[in-house]
C-alpha positions in Angstrom: 30.4 125.2 143.2 29.6 121.6 141.9 29.3 118.8 144.3 31.7 115.7 144.1 29.9 113.4 142.1 29.5 109.6 144.0 28.5 106.3 142.5 25.4 104.4 143.5 24.4 101.0 142.9 20.9 99.8 143.9 20.6 95.9 143.4 19.1 92.8 144.6 16.1 90.6 143.6 13.6 93.3 145.4 11.2 95.7 143.8 12.0 99.4 143.6 15.4 99.7 142.1 14.1 101.6 139.4 11.6 103.6 141.5 14.5 104.8 143.7 16.3 105.9 140.8 13.2 107.8 139.7 12.9 109.5 142.8 16.3 110.7 142.9 15.8 112.0 139.5 12.8 113.8 140.8 14.8 115.4 143.8 17.7 116.3 141.5 15.3 118.3 139.2 13.8 120.1 142.0 17.0 121.6 142.9 17.9 122.4 139.2 20.5 119.6 138.5 20.5 118.3 135.1 19.9 114.7 134.8 19.9 112.1 132.3 18.0 108.6 132.5 19.0 105.9 130.3 17.3 102.5 130.3 18.7 99.3 129.2 16.9 96.2 128.4 13.7 97.5 128.6 11.3 100.3 127.6 9.7 102.4 130.3 5.9 103.3 130.2 6.9 106.3 132.1 9.1 107.7 129.7 6.4 110.2 128.7 6.1 111.4 132.1 9.8 111.4 132.5 10.3 113.5 129.4 7.8 116.2 131.0 10.1 116.7 134.0 12.4 120.0 133.8 16.0 119.2 133.4 15.5 115.4 133.0 16.6 113.9 129.7 15.5 110.5 128.6 16.8 107.7 126.3 16.1 104.1 125.9 18.4 101.2 124.8 15.8 98.1 124.7 13.3 96.5 123.0 9.4 96.5 123.7 9.7 92.8 124.7 11.3 91.4 128.1 14.9 89.8 127.4 15.6 86.4 128.9 18.9 85.2 129.8 18.9 82.2 128.1 17.5 83.7 124.9 19.9 86.5 124.0 19.7 87.8 120.3 22.5 89.6 118.7 20.2 92.3 118.1 20.1 93.0 122.0 23.9 92.9 122.5 24.1 95.5 119.6 21.6 97.8 121.2 23.2 97.3 124.5 26.5 98.4 123.2 25.0 101.0 121.2 23.6 102.5 124.7 26.9 102.3 126.3 28.5 104.3 123.7 26.0 106.9 124.4 26.3 106.7 127.9 30.3 107.0 127.4 29.9 110.1 125.4 27.4 111.8 127.9 29.2 111.1 130.8 32.5 112.1 129.4 31.3 115.5 128.2 30.2 116.4 131.8 27.2 118.4 130.9 24.7 116.3 133.2 25.1 116.5 137.2 23.4 113.1 137.4 23.3 109.8 134.9 21.3 107.2 135.6 22.0 103.8 134.1 18.8 101.7 134.6 19.2 98.0 134.3 22.8 98.4 133.3 23.9 95.9 135.9 21.6 93.5 134.7 22.8 93.9 130.9 26.3 93.0 132.4 24.8 90.0 134.4 23.2 89.0 130.8 26.4 89.3 129.1 25.2 92.0 126.8 27.9 94.3 128.3 31.2 93.8 129.9 32.0 94.6 133.3 35.4 96.1 132.6 33.5 98.7 130.4 31.4 99.9 133.1 34.2 99.9 135.7 36.3 102.1 133.2 33.1 104.4 132.9 33.0 104.8 136.5 36.8 105.5 137.0 37.1 108.1 134.1 34.0 109.7 134.8 34.2 113.6 135.6 34.7 114.5 139.2 31.3 116.1 139.5 29.1 113.9 137.8 26.9 111.5 140.1 26.2 108.2 138.5 23.2 105.8 139.5 23.3 102.2 138.3 20.7 99.7 138.9 20.1 95.9 138.4 20.0 92.5 139.8 23.3 90.7 140.0 25.9 93.3 140.8 29.5 91.6 140.9 31.8 92.4 144.0 34.0 94.6 141.5 31.1 96.9 140.8 30.4 97.0 144.3 33.7 97.9 145.3 33.6 100.6 142.9 30.7 102.4 144.4 30.3 105.1 147.2 26.4 103.8 147.9 25.2 100.3 147.6 21.9 99.2 148.4 20.5 95.6 147.9 16.9 95.3 147.6 15.5 92.3 149.1 12.5 90.6 148.1 10.7 89.4 151.6 7.2 88.9 150.1 5.7 89.9 146.7 2.2 89.2 145.4 3.4 87.6 142.4 4.2 84.6 144.5 0.5 84.3 145.2 -0.2 84.7 141.7 -1.0 88.3 141.9 0.1 89.8 138.6 1.4 93.2 138.1 -0.8 96.1 138.1 -1.0 99.1 135.8 -0.5 102.5 137.8 1.1 100.7 140.6 3.8 98.1 139.6 4.3 99.5 136.1 
């Protein structure tokens, strides 16, 4: 018997939203659940590791560079829209127990995707599909559509003291 799939949102300015999603993917894999981990707006240096985990598929819809809100290019929007079409197909087929949409909230916040399309995706998902959405800037409407919502708050960060991200720890 399949579980009822719920909707999670991990948002806020703090570090760890993607890490929470990856941890959930690992737990799901441990119990034999099929997971699709889909990233928007960025590529992951962890993709090779993710692809080695049994029952976890991976796809990225982002370029190999940071995207800045005030410097959006048409190609960034096209890549995000292509990603959303892919996600809609994956979710509607219902072949995956857990679908993780990393940074999709930020893609909405940056104007790459429309909030109404994400709300429709949530509303029309098959009952057994669990969705995790991550990224800064979750709107009240997205928050209201979710079952779990965690806001990750930055209290203190080494970057504020000039310490750059460290390989193996921060990325």
